N, C-alpha and C positions, 0 to 999 in steps of 0.2 A: 504491499498498498503506498509506502514511506515511496516508492522505487520511482510509486506511479503519481506521486504528489510529484517528488523534482522532474517528471520526463514533461509536464503540463506545465510548472512551473519555466522551465527551460527553453519549452516552445513558445509561450507567452510572451517571455523577456525578448526572445528573438521576432518574436512575429510585429512587439512593438516598438523596438528597433529598425524598424525594415521602413522606411514610406512606404506604402502602396504605387505603385506603377504607373502610368497613362502615358498613353500617348500623345497629349494634349498635356499643358501645365494642368491644374485639377476644379473642377469647379468649381467656383466662386459661388454661384447661384444654383437652382433648383434648374436644375436641365428636362423638359421633356422625357416619355419612352419614345418608343417606337408605336407607327399607328397600328391600332386594332391592339395592342397594352394598354394596361395603367401601372402608374408609378407610385409607386407605394414607399411614402416615408414616415419611418416610426422616430418616435426617441422616448428615453427613462430619462428623470428625471432623479437621483436618488436625495429623499428627504431625512438623515440621522432622525430626528429627535421623535416622526411619528413613526420609525421604527419602518415606509416604505418608499415608492417609489413614485413616482408621476402619471405613466405613458399616459402618451401621443400618439394616436394614428395618423390623418391623412391618406385621401386614396385620391388623385388628377388624373384626369386621361390624357390624351397625347397634342391640343388646344390650348390646357393646363384648368380645367374645367374640372372644379372638386364634384366627385363620385361618393364618394362619407369620408367623414369622420367618426373617432373613437378618443376616450377622455379616458380617462381609468386610474385606480393606486392599487400596484397587487405590493408584496409586501418584499420588503429590502432582508438584500443578501449582500455582505459585503464586495465578496469579488465584483465590481463592472464588467465582464465578460458574463458572470451566468444569470445578470438580470436584464441584461442587452436577450442574450439569451433565449429566458423565457416572455420576452416581453416580445420576438422573430415568431416563437411559439402563437403566442395568441395573433398576432398578423395574419401569418399559418390557416390557423382554423378561424379567425376571421370572415378572412380573404372566403374560403373554401367553405362554408354557410352563405354565403351572399352572395357567390356565384362571379367573382373575380378568377377566371384561371390563369389566366394570361398572365405573369407581374415581374415587374424587376423593383425590385427592392434597395432602395439608399438606406443604407446605417453604420452608424459611426464608434464604434467597435470595431477597428483591424481585426481584431483576433480573434473576433466571431467570426468577423467574414473570410479570415486565414485558416478558416478549423470547414471555414465549410466548402472550402476551394480543396487546401488540402487534407484531409479529414485524416491526421492521422490516429494512430487506436492506442487513445484514455479511458481508463477509465476509470479517472474519477468523477466526482456530481456532472462535468463542463459534455465529456465525453457524453453522458449518457443522455445529455441534454441534447447536441450537437446525433448522436445516432436518433435520437427522431427527428429531432427537423429534418434532415435526412428520408425518412421512412415520407413523413407527411409533403413533401418537396414531393415525392415520385408522384402525388393527385392531382398536380398538377399539368395540363398543358403542354405550357413553359415558363420560368423561371428562374430568373441572374438576382443575384446579390452579389453587391457593388460600396465599397465603400465612400464614402462622402465627412468632410470634412462638417466641422457642427453648420456654417454660416449657409448651405445643403440644406439645411435642415433645421429654418427657423420656423416654420409653422410648425412640425411635427411636438419641437421643444418650444415652442406653447403652447402648443394644448397639455402635454403633460405638465408645467407647472399651474396650470388652468388648472387640472386635474387632484392636484394637492389639496385642492380648495375647498374639490368636492367630497358630496358624503358616498358617492357609488358612481356607477361609468353613467354616458350620457353619449347615444350614438348619432345621429344626422344624416341624412342619405340627400345629396342632391341638392345640398344646401351648407352651412357650420356656421359656427358658430363667433357673434361679431365682437368677440377682441382678437380673430384672423384676420378683417379685414383689411385696416388696407398692407400686412403682409402678404395676401390673395393679389391689391392689387400693383402693390409693388414688383411681385415675386412674376406674375403676366409681361410688365415691359423690360422684363432683362431677357424673356424670350430671340 
């Protein structure tokens, strides 16, 4: 068990040291998905005082129109990649339940994206979550998970922050909470 934990720690350290490789400079604003697909942005914001994390999810089409949003609170875990993996599981389940089967996912956590692409055998908790994510992905027609800087994820981060102030989950279809109004307009102008 100690050896497996050391293996994951070494992988996580190497993943966080490496910068993601982009053919162009890293995007600084939201980029639309390919035609016919939906872009998923999600964020996790921890709040140690309440032992919870805010979860925010926004789904947009290739023209930038908001198709769905979700805000919720999850239990806090001390490892950031674990919180992100739990968030990604929530994203995938929501997309399957609501009919979004061709998706491009933007994720802030480079370690999680690396684990999904490289799929090293890790028996620690995070490895079990990654295995569950990979199994769930097989139910989709298309899934691509990409690492993005926080600047490309402002709407999901705003939803995650807003979720910390709410008592329960909130879901909107073809609409979005008022806290996103100016951010959505700003993102559409940067396309």
